[in-house]
C-alpha positions, -999 to +999 in steps of 0.1 A: -001+000+001+011+037-006+012+041+032+042+016+035+061+038+007+085+067+017+096+094-008+131+102+004+151+131-011+186+121-024+212+138-003+245+120-009+264+101-032+257+067-015+219+075-020+227+087-057+245+055-063+211+036-054+193+057-077+216+047-108+219+008-096+180+004-089+176-003-128+200-030-126+173-047-101+144-038-121+155-051-155+175-079-142+158-105-164+150-083-196+177-090-222+164-059-243+177-035-217+210-024-221+230-017-185+248+019-188+281+025-173+276+030-137+306+055-132+292+075-161+257+077-149+267+089-114+288+117-131+258+127-151+235+133-123+263+148-101+264+185-099+300+186-094+307+169-127+278+179-151+282+215-165+242+212-173+239+222-136+255+254-141+219+268-153+196+242-136+189+225-102+177+190-096+162+170-069+162+133-070+137+111-052+137+076-041+107+054-031+117+031-005+095+003+009+108-020+037+143-006+033+148-013-004+144+012-035+113+007-056+112+036-076+133+066-084+124+101-100+141+137-107+128+171-106+144+195-126+143+233-129+165+245-159+166+284-161+182+281-196+148+268-211+128+295-191+150+320-205+148+307-241+110+298-243+097+322-216+073+294-204+072+281-164+080+247-174+100+224-153+108+187-157+110+152-144+133+124-154+152+096-141+117+080-138+120+041-129+095+022-107+080-012-099+046-022-113+026-003-085+009+028-095+010+040-059+047+040-059+044+059-090+021+084-077+037+093-047+069+098-070+047+124-093+036+140-063+069+146-049+082+158-079+055+179-084+054+197-053+091+204-057+085+221-090+056+241-078+074+256-049+097+269-076+069+288-095+065+264-124+031+256-138+038+229-159+057+192-155+073+181-188+090+146-193+107+122-192+141+139-197+174+128-186+180+157-179+173+178-206+163+179-244+199+176-252+200+143-234+181+110-234+144+123-235+109+105-241+092+075-229+095+043-253+060+036-267+066+004-286+094-020-298+098-032-262+112-064-276+141-049-294+176-035-278+175+004-279+204+019-296+234+039-280+218+073-259+182+064-264+163+056-237+142+022-229+115+015-202+090-006-188+056-008-211+034+001-179+050+032-178+027+047-201-004+039-184+009+052-152+021+087-168-015+090-185-034+080-156-017+105-133-028+131-157-002+138-184-008+146-219+011+141-251+033+172-255+053+158-287+057+124-303+095+118-315+103+089-339+134+070-346+141+056-382+156+027-392+178+019-424+192-011-436+226+005-448+243-026-461+219-030-489+233-001-507+262-021-516+302-012-516+309+024-522+271+030-517+268+021-551+230+012-547+219+044-529+187+062-548+194+079-577+183+111-566+205+112-535+236+102-556+227+131-580+224+156-550+257+142-537+277+147-571+260+187-572+272+193-537+308+183-548+307+198-582+284+228-583+290+239-544+326+227-540+316+208-506+345+189-490+336+165-464+365+152-442+364+127-411+366+142-376+403+149-363+405+127-332+439+142-324+422+176-321+388+165-312+383+197-294+393+221-324+365+202-341+342+204-313+346+242-318+337+244-355+307+223-346+292+244-319+279+271-344+264+246-369+246+229-341+232+261-323+221+274-353+204+244-370+186+234-336+176+268-326+141+265-339+132+229-330+104+225-304+118+228-267+154+232-280+177+249-255+214+261-262+243+242-251+271+259-236+306+258-242+314+238-210+285+215-222+300+210-258+334+198-240+318+176-217+298+159-244+330+155-265+348+141-237+323+117-231+316+106-270+354+105-280+357+071-265+326+056-289+326+080-315+339+065-350+358+089-371+354+070-401+317+077-396+318+110-383+324+139-407+324+178-410+317+196-442+333+226-456+327+253-485+357+274-491+374+263-456+341+274-440+325+250-417+286+245-429+277+211-418+283+182-392+273+144-391+280+122-357+274+087-359+281+063-330+285+027-332+258+011-312+275-001-281+244-013-266+248-043-285+277-054-264+272-036-230+260-064-211+293-078-215+308-051-189+276-053-167+280-016-158+315-015-146+347-009-168+372-021-144+387-045-135+374-063-168+348-042-185+369-021-207+387-050-222+356-068-228+341-037-247+368-035-267+372-073-276+335-072-286+334-041-304+342-058-336+308-076-335+286-045-335+265-041-366+246-013-364+252+022-358+231+056-344+232+090-365+232+109-334+237+147-350+233+160-384+233+194-389+236+220-418+239+259-416+205+274-428+221+291-458+233+259-473+205+235-467+198+231-504+231+221-518+229+185-514+252+184-483+230+161-465+228+137-492+266+137-494+269+125-458+246+100-465+264+087-493+299+088-471+283+072-443+267+043-462+303+039-480+321+035-446+292+014-426+294-013-456+332-016-455+327-021-415+299-046-419+275-025-407+238-040-413+212-011-400+217+026-387+192+044-367+183+084-373+169+095-342+151+111-326+133+132-350+102+153-342+071+143-353+064+175-372+101+180-387+087+169-422+116+181-441+141+156-424+115+127-424+110+131-462+147+127-465+153+098-446+123+081-462+140+086-498+168+067-482+145+036-475+141+047-440+113+036-419+097+045-384+112+017-360+104+032-325+081+061-311+090+083-282+067+105-266+071+139-242+045+146-217+031+175-199+009+180-169-002+212-154+006+218-118-017+234-092 
C-alpha cells in the first residue's frame, strides 16, 4: 500500500548510487535493456561533474519500501529553458518504478510539489536531463534492444504517466535504415540522392572530411555554431553552453567512430556536421555496468561484433541547406558502414512534425522503428 512507501530526497553520493543501480534490479531479467556504465551515470547526475547544473537545479527522490528502493524520479528546474522559451515549465526524469501505480503516484507527487514551490506551472518529461540528453518515453518496440543513448522503459510506464494526468506534448520518431543493401561505395543508394551528392561536390565545392580525433576539441569548436543554429528553432531546444559541449565531447570521444563522423566545408568554412556512433548497446551487457577491472577490455574485444550504428547529429547551416550536403553525408556514411560490415543504422530522434528531415530519411528507405513521447501536466 502507498502508506508503506516513503519518498526520500537523495542527499549524498551513496543514495545517488542507489538511484543509478536500481534499474539493474528492475531490468535484471530483461535482455532488451542495455546496462549503462554506473560511473558515467553517477557523474551525469552529479552537479560537481555535469555543467548542465550551471544553469539548472535538480532534486532526486527515491521511493523506499521495507528498506529497499522501489522507484526513482528527478525534478528538474532549468533556467536556460525558461529564458529561451519564456514559459514556466519544469521537468521530470530518471523515472523508474516497480509495477505499482501507487508508488509511481507518490513519486510524481513529490516531483510536482518540488517544481510548484519554484513557481513552475507545468511538469514535462521524461527528460534525462534535458532535450539535449536522453528524453522521451518509449511507446513500442519493447522486444528490441535500443540504440546507444536512447531510452528504454517498462511498457506499463505509459499507463502510469497517463493515469496521473499527463497528456502528450510531442512525439519523436526513430528511423531505421538497412544500410548494407546500398552495397560497396554506396553504389545502390537512390539515384536522386546520388545526384544531389554529386551536385554538392561539383557545383558547390563541398568538401567532407572525417573528424580529427587528435584535435577533437578543435573540431568541437567548429561544430558549436552549426549545432546551435541548426537546432535553434526546434520545439523545446535549448542551446548548449561551451562547457556542455566539452563535457559531451569528452564523453563521446571514447565511442565515436571517425570513419562515420564528418565535417563539411565550403571554401574552408564549416557548414555541416554528421556524428555517428557505433551502437555499443549491443555489447554493454559484457561489462555489466563496470569498466574495471575487466569491463573495458571486454568492450574493446566485442566492439568488432557491433553491426548497428546511430546517427546522433546531422546539421547544416540554414543558408547551405539546399546544396545536397545531407545527401553527401548519407553517401559517405553508407560507404564506410558497408566496409565495416554494419547492417543497420538508426536516425534518432526526429520530431513528429519535422517533415523535411523525415522525407529525406524516407528517400533513403528509412522507416519508423520506434516512437517516443514527451508529456506535459499542469501543476496546481
